[in-house]
Short mmCIF file of the C-alpha atoms (twelve columns), coordinates in Angstrom:
data_MODEL
# 
_entry.id   MODEL 
# 
loop_
_atom_site.group_PDB 
_atom_site.id 
_atom_site.type_symbol 
_atom_site.label_atom_id 
_atom_site.label_alt_id 
_atom_site.label_comp_id 
_atom_site.label_asym_id 
_atom_site.label_seq_id 
_atom_site.Cartn_x 
_atom_site.Cartn_y 
_atom_site.Cartn_z 
_atom_site.pdbx_PDB_model_num 
ATOM 1  C CA . MET A 1  72.253 -43.768 -23.170 1 
ATOM 2  C CA . THR A 2  71.223 -42.374 -19.978 1 
ATOM 3  C CA . VAL A 3  68.959 -39.107 -19.977 1 
ATOM 4  C CA . VAL A 4  68.366 -37.265 -16.867 1 
ATOM 5  C CA . THR A 5  65.698 -34.391 -16.883 1 
ATOM 6  C CA . VAL A 6  65.795 -31.829 -14.074 1 
ATOM 7  C CA . LEU A 7  62.665 -29.976 -13.193 1 
ATOM 8  C CA . THR A 8  63.133 -26.907 -10.950 1 
ATOM 9  C CA . VAL A 9  59.817 -25.358 -9.893  1 
ATOM 10 C CA . GLU A 10 59.104 -22.424 -7.470  1 
ATOM 11 C CA . LEU A 11 55.922 -22.983 -5.085  1 
ATOM 12 C CA . LEU A 12 54.111 -20.040 -3.738  1 
ATOM 13 C CA . ILE A 13 52.241 -21.109 -0.539  1 
ATOM 14 C CA . PHE A 14 50.113 -18.061 0.402   1 
ATOM 15 C CA . GLU A 15 48.328 -19.540 3.171   1 
ATOM 16 C CA . SER A 16 51.140 -20.491 5.172   1 
ATOM 17 C CA . ALA A 17 51.308 -18.938 8.534   1 
ATOM 18 C CA . SER A 18 54.643 -20.624 9.646   1 
ATOM 19 C CA . LEU A 19 57.657 -22.709 8.576   1 
ATOM 20 C CA . LYS A 20 55.758 -25.505 9.911   1 
ATOM 21 C CA . ASP A 21 52.831 -25.092 7.779   1 
ATOM 22 C CA . LYS A 22 55.167 -24.804 4.787   1 
ATOM 23 C CA . ARG A 23 57.015 -27.753 5.586   1 
ATOM 24 C CA . SER A 24 53.848 -29.781 5.605   1 
ATOM 25 C CA . VAL A 25 52.736 -28.806 2.110   1 
ATOM 26 C CA . VAL A 26 56.370 -29.289 0.750   1 
ATOM 27 C CA . ARG A 27 56.824 -32.649 2.515   1 
ATOM 28 C CA . SER A 28 53.521 -33.761 0.865   1 
ATOM 29 C CA . VAL A 29 54.354 -32.550 -2.538  1 
ATOM 30 C CA . LEU A 30 57.749 -34.127 -2.677  1 
ATOM 31 C CA . GLN A 31 56.419 -37.537 -1.251  1 
ATOM 32 C CA . ARG A 32 53.565 -37.782 -3.625  1 
ATOM 33 C CA . ALA A 33 55.776 -36.916 -6.647  1 
ATOM 34 C CA . ARG A 34 58.189 -39.461 -5.609  1 
ATOM 35 C CA . ASN A 35 55.417 -42.104 -5.165  1 
ATOM 36 C CA . LYS A 36 53.156 -41.093 -8.471  1 
ATOM 37 C CA . PHE A 37 55.959 -40.565 -10.888 1 
ATOM 38 C CA . GLY A 38 58.956 -42.311 -9.752  1 
ATOM 39 C CA . VAL A 39 61.246 -39.247 -9.655  1 
ATOM 40 C CA . ALA A 40 64.015 -38.079 -7.207  1 
ATOM 41 C CA . ALA A 41 62.735 -34.840 -5.418  1 
ATOM 42 C CA . ALA A 42 64.073 -32.493 -2.893  1 
ATOM 43 C CA . GLU A 43 63.694 -28.886 -1.462  1 
ATOM 44 C CA . VAL A 44 66.656 -27.035 -3.004  1 
ATOM 45 C CA . GLY A 45 66.172 -23.367 -1.787  1 
ATOM 46 C CA . ASP A 46 63.852 -20.771 -0.018  1 
ATOM 47 C CA . GLN A 47 63.855 -23.076 3.084   1 
ATOM 48 C CA . ASP A 48 63.772 -20.093 5.311   1 
ATOM 49 C CA . ASP A 49 60.976 -18.309 3.666   1 
ATOM 50 C CA . ARG A 50 57.507 -19.413 4.841   1 
ATOM 51 C CA . THR A 51 55.526 -18.527 1.707   1 
ATOM 52 C CA . ARG A 52 58.111 -19.824 -0.954  1 
ATOM 53 C CA . ALA A 53 59.842 -23.102 -1.697  1 
ATOM 54 C CA . LYS A 54 62.263 -24.115 -4.520  1 
ATOM 55 C CA . LEU A 55 61.970 -27.870 -5.386  1 
ATOM 56 C CA . ALA A 56 63.746 -29.884 -7.776  1 
ATOM 57 C CA . PHE A 57 62.575 -33.218 -9.526  1 
ATOM 58 C CA . ALA A 58 64.762 -35.521 -11.438 1 
ATOM 59 C CA . ALA A 59 63.412 -37.953 -13.918 1 
ATOM 60 C CA . ILE A 60 65.895 -40.557 -15.419 1 
ATOM 61 C CA . SER A 61 65.343 -42.815 -18.383 1 
ATOM 62 C CA . SER A 62 66.994 -44.123 -21.535 1 
ATOM 63 C CA . ASP A 63 64.701 -42.218 -23.753 1 
ATOM 64 C CA . SER A 64 64.611 -38.204 -23.467 1 
ATOM 65 C CA . GLN A 65 61.013 -38.331 -24.628 1 
ATOM 66 C CA . ILE A 66 60.043 -40.518 -21.378 1 
ATOM 67 C CA . SER A 67 62.075 -38.409 -19.111 1 
ATOM 68 C CA . HIS A 68 60.797 -35.296 -20.333 1 
ATOM 69 C CA . ALA A 69 57.345 -36.490 -20.321 1 
ATOM 70 C CA . ASN A 70 57.610 -37.483 -16.744 1 
ATOM 71 C CA . ALA A 71 58.783 -33.997 -15.629 1 
ATOM 72 C CA . GLN A 72 55.779 -32.593 -17.343 1 
ATOM 73 C CA . LYS A 73 53.396 -35.081 -15.416 1 
ATOM 74 C CA . VAL A 74 54.940 -33.587 -12.331 1 
ATOM 75 C CA . ILE A 75 54.137 -30.096 -13.619 1 
ATOM 76 C CA . GLU A 76 50.467 -31.037 -14.432 1 
ATOM 77 C CA . PHE A 77 50.192 -32.776 -11.068 1 
ATOM 78 C CA . LEU A 78 51.357 -29.517 -9.263  1 
ATOM 79 C CA . GLU A 79 48.794 -27.367 -11.179 1 
ATOM 80 C CA . ARG A 80 45.863 -29.696 -10.952 1 
ATOM 81 C CA . GLU A 81 45.997 -31.194 -7.566  1 
ATOM 82 C CA . ARG A 82 47.641 -28.819 -5.346  1 
ATOM 83 C CA . LEU A 83 45.198 -26.043 -4.470  1 
ATOM 84 C CA . ASP A 84 47.107 -24.969 -1.287  1 
ATOM 85 C CA . CYS A 85 49.922 -23.737 -3.542  1 
ATOM 86 C CA . GLN A 86 50.549 -21.948 -6.841  1 
ATOM 87 C CA . LEU A 87 53.454 -22.384 -9.439  1 
ATOM 88 C CA . GLY A 88 55.923 -19.689 -9.738  1 
ATOM 89 C CA . GLU A 89 58.991 -19.940 -11.963 1 
ATOM 90 C CA . VAL A 90 59.528 -23.220 -13.685 1 
ATOM 91 C CA . SER A 91 62.641 -24.389 -15.630 1 
ATOM 92 C CA . THR A 92 63.571 -27.723 -17.127 1 
ATOM 93 C CA . GLU A 93 67.003 -28.994 -18.244 1 
ATOM 94 C CA . THR A 94 67.794 -32.319 -19.931 1 
ATOM 95 C CA . PHE A 95 71.253 -34.025 -19.764 1 
ATOM 96 C CA . SER A 96 72.639 -37.023 -21.543 1 
ATOM 97 C CA . LEU A 97 75.137 -39.067 -19.770 1 
# 
Protein backbone atom coordinates (compact mmCIF):
# COMPACT_ATOMS: atom_id res chain seq x y z
CA MET A 1 0.00 0.00 0.00
CA THR A 2 1.23 3.50 -0.84
CA VAL A 3 0.56 6.34 1.58
CA VAL A 4 0.82 10.02 0.66
CA THR A 5 0.83 12.76 3.28
CA VAL A 6 0.26 16.25 1.92
CA LEU A 7 1.33 19.13 4.13
CA THR A 8 0.10 22.61 3.23
CA VAL A 9 1.78 25.54 4.97
CA GLU A 10 1.22 29.27 4.89
CA LEU A 11 4.48 31.18 5.36
CA LEU A 12 4.45 34.76 6.57
CA ILE A 13 7.50 36.66 5.32
CA PHE A 14 7.28 40.01 7.07
CA GLU A 15 10.68 41.41 6.07
CA SER A 16 10.14 40.90 2.36
CA ALA A 17 10.30 44.23 0.53
CA SER A 18 9.58 42.78 -2.90
CA LEU A 19 8.48 39.65 -4.74
CA LYS A 20 12.16 39.03 -5.48
CA ASP A 21 12.91 38.90 -1.73
CA LYS A 22 9.98 36.55 -1.18
CA ARG A 23 11.01 34.23 -4.02
CA SER A 24 14.49 33.98 -2.55
CA VAL A 25 13.07 32.77 0.78
CA VAL A 26 10.56 30.42 -0.88
CA ARG A 27 13.16 28.92 -3.22
CA SER A 28 15.49 28.26 -0.28
CA VAL A 29 12.75 26.67 1.85
CA LEU A 30 11.57 24.40 -0.96
CA GLN A 31 15.06 23.27 -1.96
CA ARG A 32 16.22 22.60 1.60
CA ALA A 33 13.06 20.60 2.39
CA ARG A 34 13.51 18.51 -0.77
CA ASN A 35 17.16 17.82 0.00
CA LYS A 36 16.81 17.22 3.74
CA PHE A 37 13.56 15.22 3.91
CA GLY A 38 13.09 13.72 0.43
CA VAL A 39 9.68 15.34 -0.06
CA ALA A 40 8.13 16.84 -3.16
CA ALA A 41 7.64 20.58 -2.65
CA ALA A 42 6.05 23.49 -4.53
CA GLU A 43 4.60 26.96 -4.07
CA VAL A 44 0.86 26.51 -4.62
CA GLY A 45 -0.68 29.87 -3.76
CA ASP A 46 -0.24 33.56 -2.95
CA GLN A 47 2.38 33.96 -5.69
CA ASP A 48 1.66 37.69 -6.09
CA ASP A 49 1.66 38.56 -2.37
CA ARG A 50 5.14 39.64 -1.21
CA THR A 51 4.51 38.79 2.46
CA ARG A 52 2.75 35.41 2.16
CA ALA A 53 3.47 32.11 0.47
CA LYS A 54 1.39 28.96 0.39
CA LEU A 55 3.59 25.89 0.09
CA ALA A 56 2.76 22.20 -0.29
CA PHE A 57 4.96 19.24 0.60
CA ALA A 58 4.20 15.60 -0.24
CA ALA A 59 5.76 12.69 1.64
CA ILE A 60 5.29 9.22 0.13
CA SER A 61 5.88 5.91 1.88
CA SER A 62 4.51 2.41 2.30
CA ASP A 63 3.84 3.21 5.98
CA SER A 64 1.50 5.99 7.13
CA GLN A 65 3.54 6.64 10.28
CA ILE A 66 6.69 7.26 8.26
CA SER A 67 4.87 9.49 5.80
CA HIS A 68 3.31 11.55 8.60
CA ALA A 69 6.64 11.73 10.48
CA ASN A 70 8.34 13.22 7.40
CA ALA A 71 5.65 15.89 7.19
CA GLN A 72 6.14 16.69 10.89
CA LYS A 73 9.89 17.02 10.33
CA VAL A 74 9.23 19.65 7.66
CA ILE A 75 7.08 21.64 10.12
CA GLU A 76 9.77 21.40 12.80
CA PHE A 77 12.41 22.51 10.29
CA LEU A 78 10.36 25.58 9.37
CA GLU A 79 9.75 26.50 13.00
CA ARG A 80 13.33 25.90 14.15
CA GLU A 81 15.57 26.99 11.30
CA ARG A 82 13.70 29.58 9.28
CA LEU A 83 14.00 32.76 11.29
CA ASP A 84 13.17 34.89 8.23
CA CYS A 85 9.57 33.65 8.14
CA GLN A 86 6.78 32.50 10.43
CA LEU A 87 4.26 29.70 10.06
CA GLY A 88 0.65 30.65 9.51
CA GLU A 89 -2.06 28.10 8.77
CA VAL A 90 -0.89 24.47 8.57
CA SER A 91 -2.92 21.48 7.37
CA THR A 92 -2.10 17.83 6.78
CA GLU A 93 -4.00 15.22 4.79
CA THR A 94 -3.11 11.56 4.36
CA PHE A 95 -4.24 9.39 1.45
CA SER A 96 -3.87 5.69 0.81
CA LEU A 97 -3.43 4.55 -2.80
